C-alpha positions as CSV (number, residue, x, y, z in Angstrom):
1,M,-71.7,-79.2,21.1
2,F,-74.8,-81.0,22.3
3,V,-75.1,-84.8,22.5
4,D,-78.5,-86.5,22.8
5,R,-79.1,-89.5,25.1
6,S,-78.7,-92.7,23.2
7,D,-78.0,-96.4,23.7
8,D,-76.1,-96.5,20.4
9,G,-72.4,-95.9,19.8
10,F,-71.0,-98.1,22.6
11,R,-67.8,-100.1,21.9
12,E,-66.2,-102.9,23.9
13,A,-63.1,-101.7,25.8
14,A,-62.6,-105.1,27.5
15,P,-64.9,-108.0,28.0
16,G,-67.9,-106.7,30.0
17,V,-66.7,-103.1,29.7
18,R,-68.5,-100.9,27.1
19,L,-67.9,-97.2,26.6
20,R,-69.3,-94.4,24.5
21,V,-67.9,-90.9,24.0
22,L,-70.5,-88.4,25.1
23,A,-69.0,-85.1,24.3
24,H,-65.6,-83.5,23.9
25,G,-64.0,-80.1,23.5
26,D,-60.4,-78.9,22.9
27,A,-59.2,-79.9,26.4
28,T,-61.6,-82.6,27.8
29,L,-63.4,-85.7,26.7
30,M,-66.4,-87.3,28.6
31,A,-67.5,-90.9,28.2
32,E,-70.1,-93.2,29.7
33,F,-69.1,-96.7,30.8
34,R,-71.5,-99.6,31.1
35,L,-69.8,-102.3,33.2
36,A,-71.0,-105.9,33.6
37,A,-70.8,-107.6,37.0
38,G,-68.0,-110.2,37.4
39,H,-65.7,-108.5,34.8
40,E,-62.7,-106.3,35.2
41,L,-61.1,-103.3,33.6
42,P,-57.5,-104.6,33.4
43,A,-54.6,-102.6,34.8
44,H,-53.5,-99.9,32.4
45,V,-51.8,-96.5,32.4
46,H,-52.1,-93.4,30.1
47,P,-50.8,-89.8,30.3
48,H,-54.3,-88.3,30.7
49,E,-55.8,-87.2,34.0
50,Q,-59.0,-89.1,34.5
51,T,-61.9,-88.1,36.8
52,G,-64.9,-90.3,37.3
53,Y,-68.3,-90.6,38.9
54,L,-70.2,-93.8,39.7
55,V,-73.8,-93.3,38.6
56,S,-75.0,-96.8,39.7
57,G,-73.7,-100.2,40.8
58,R,-70.6,-101.2,42.7
59,I,-67.0,-101.4,41.7
60,R,-63.6,-101.9,43.4
61,L,-61.2,-99.4,42.0
62,Q,-57.4,-99.5,42.4
63,I,-55.4,-96.4,41.7
64,G,-51.7,-97.0,42.2
65,N,-51.3,-98.8,45.5
66,A,-54.7,-97.6,46.9
67,S,-58.0,-99.4,46.4
68,R,-61.5,-98.6,47.4
69,D,-65.0,-100.2,47.1
70,L,-67.2,-97.6,45.4
71,G,-71.0,-97.1,45.2
72,P,-73.4,-94.7,43.6
73,G,-72.4,-91.1,44.1
74,D,-68.7,-91.9,44.7
75,S,-66.1,-90.2,42.5
76,W,-62.3,-90.4,41.9
77,C,-59.4,-88.9,40.1
78,V,-56.5,-90.8,38.5
79,P,-53.4,-88.7,37.8
80,G,-51.8,-89.1,34.4
81,G,-49.2,-91.8,34.4
82,V,-50.6,-93.8,37.3
83,D,-51.6,-97.5,36.9
84,H,-55.3,-98.2,37.6
85,R,-57.8,-101.0,37.3
86,A,-61.3,-102.0,38.4
87,D,-63.2,-105.1,39.4
88,I,-66.9,-104.8,38.6
89,Q,-69.0,-106.1,41.5
90,E,-72.5,-105.2,40.2
91,D,-73.7,-104.0,36.9
92,S,-72.6,-100.4,36.9
93,V,-72.7,-97.1,35.0
94,A,-69.9,-94.6,35.3
95,V,-69.1,-91.3,33.7
96,E,-65.5,-90.3,33.2
97,V,-63.7,-87.2,31.9
98,W,-60.1,-87.1,30.6
99,S,-57.8,-84.2,30.0
100,P,-56.3,-83.7,27.6
101,V,-58.6,-85.3,25.1
102,R,-58.0,-89.0,24.4
103,E,-57.7,-89.0,20.7
104,D,-57.6,-92.9,20.7
105,L,-61.3,-92.8,21.9
106,L,-62.3,-90.5,19.1
107,G,-61.1,-93.0,16.4
108,R,-59.4,-90.3,14.5
């Protein structure tokens, strides 16, 4: 599967938080997030392992009881079943991968 760069296909996950599925296979799904300063990704939990990379901007990410201010080039991993949230400090772009595939993001 190949996916061309595009500014289309984004959907709002929360106010100021937009995402677009980039590519997926049988075991993983990758998405791009565009995050607006001053907004938050509310606390949530899902069974999927989630690995992310901050391309640009600044966010404060909380995973379980640990939190960290992140900048470009920083990455993280959220184990399945662990509560997590983010405060968006600057306009940011992040890429995240989930395993197994998040069917809810595919709209099937």
